[in-house]
N, C-alpha and C positions, 0 to 999 in steps of 0.2 A: 383561552390555551396561558394566556400571562395574567390568567387570573392567580395562577398559584406564583404564594411569592421565591419558595423554593425553585420550581422552574423557571422563572426571572432571574436570580441572582444564578441562576448555571447557568443560562446564555451572556450571563456580564462575567461572568471569570473564566470560563472555559476557556475561552481566545486567548488568556493574556496567560495564563497556567502552559496553556501551548506556546505558546511564545516563548514563556520564560523555560521552560523543557529543550527548547529548539538549542537556546543563546549556552544552557548549562550541561548539553550532551559532548558542542561542539570542545566546551573547557574544559570536557574533563576528559575526553578519547582521545580529542587532536596531538597531532605530537606538536612537542616542540618544536618550532622553527629554527635549519641547525645554521653555522655558520656555511660558506661554501668551503672545498678544501682546496687545497693547490696542486695542479695534478687531475684533477675531475675533471669532468665534461656534465652540463647540464641546458636542458631543454631552455629556451629559449620561446615566452608561447607568446605568437602574436596579433596583437589586440585586433578589433573589428573594422578600422579602419584599414588595412592592411589589404581585405577583399572585397573595399570598393573602390570608384574613382574616387579616392578622396588627397592627392597628394602628397599623402606621407604617408610612413610606416613602421608603425609603434611596435617594439619588440620589449619583454621584460620580463621578469625571472627573482625573486622580489628586488631585493634595495639597485640592484644592475638593470637600468631602464636605456634604449637610444632609441634612436629614430634615424629610420632612411627617408630621403626626397630627395627627389631629380632637382636638375639644374634650371634657372630658367629658359636658358639657352638648350636646354635638355641633354646635354653631350656625357652629362659627369651624373654621377647619385653623390648625394653625400650624411658622410655617417653622424651622428653627433650625438654626446653621452657627455657625464659629469663625469669620468672615470677617467684617466689615462688607461690606452687601448697599446699593448704590445704589439698585436697585428690582428687584423682582420682581412677577409677573400668572399669576395660571395662568385657562386655561380649560377649562370640562367640557366634550365632544360627549357624544353626543345616537350610540348603535346604529349608525346609520348614515353616520357620521362627522364630523357636522353641531354645527356652534358650539350650545352653549345658553345658556351664560349667560359669564361675566368675572369676573371677582375680581383686587384690589390688593393687598398684601402691605403693611403698616405699622408700624414698629418698635413692640416694645412695650420698656413703662417701667416699673418694678416694680411688678407686676399679678397677680392668681391666676393668670397661665399662667408666671410665671417665677419659677423657684427658686433661693436665696441657693446654695445646694451643685452648680450650675453654672457655676461659675468661668472667662470668657468667652467663655460661647455667650447669640449673639444672637439674639433672637427678633423673628418677624415676625409678624400674623396678620392671614389674607384670611375673608370673612366667608365660609361653604356660601348660596352657591344654593341659593332655596326653587323649591321643583318638582323637581328634579334627580334623580330616579328613576330617570332614562330614562342617566344618563351613566353610557356604558361606561368611556371612559377622561378622560383630563385630559393636556393640553398645559402645560408649566410654563418660562417663562423668564425668569433671570432676569442683573444686572449686576452683578460684580461685580471693583474698578478697571479701569474702562474696557470690559472683556472681557466678551463676553454667554454664555451657557448655556444651554439646553436641554433638554429632556428631555420626553418624550411614553410613560403609561403606563395600565395600566388601573386604575380606582380600589377594585380588588375587598379592596383593605384598607383601607376605611374603612370594610365590612361598609355593609349595606343599610340599617341603623335610623339612620344616623347622616344622614341623609337626610332624618328625616322628622318 
């Protein structure tokens, strides 16, 4: 079977052409990235860390990247990002989808939640709701430079002991 030089060359060239075709189609067909418009709303993608007991939830859309993580004493949720946030809030949802409680993030000054080694990172904190053991998901919304961003994901990243 491999004695035929044309067949051997086809086996070597076909994968290369397939990969080149994949990138060529993306280059010519994909729409160019657009800048976020002030006043518009954009969804943040929840990374896989939000779906597991990782201790952190990463939310991203283009160059907007924020993380949510519970504090060590398990009473607050810290929001970290690289851009100044005008406002942010989180709503905790019951497994039926009904809202349980809501919290507003407030900016942090230098205190026990900040680390001097993290240059340029802005941090905000929200109090975890009491009695939110039934919270299975959350809705998150924030505003940066007049543009609104939102996300919805599970609360598994927080591990259940954070609600006690």
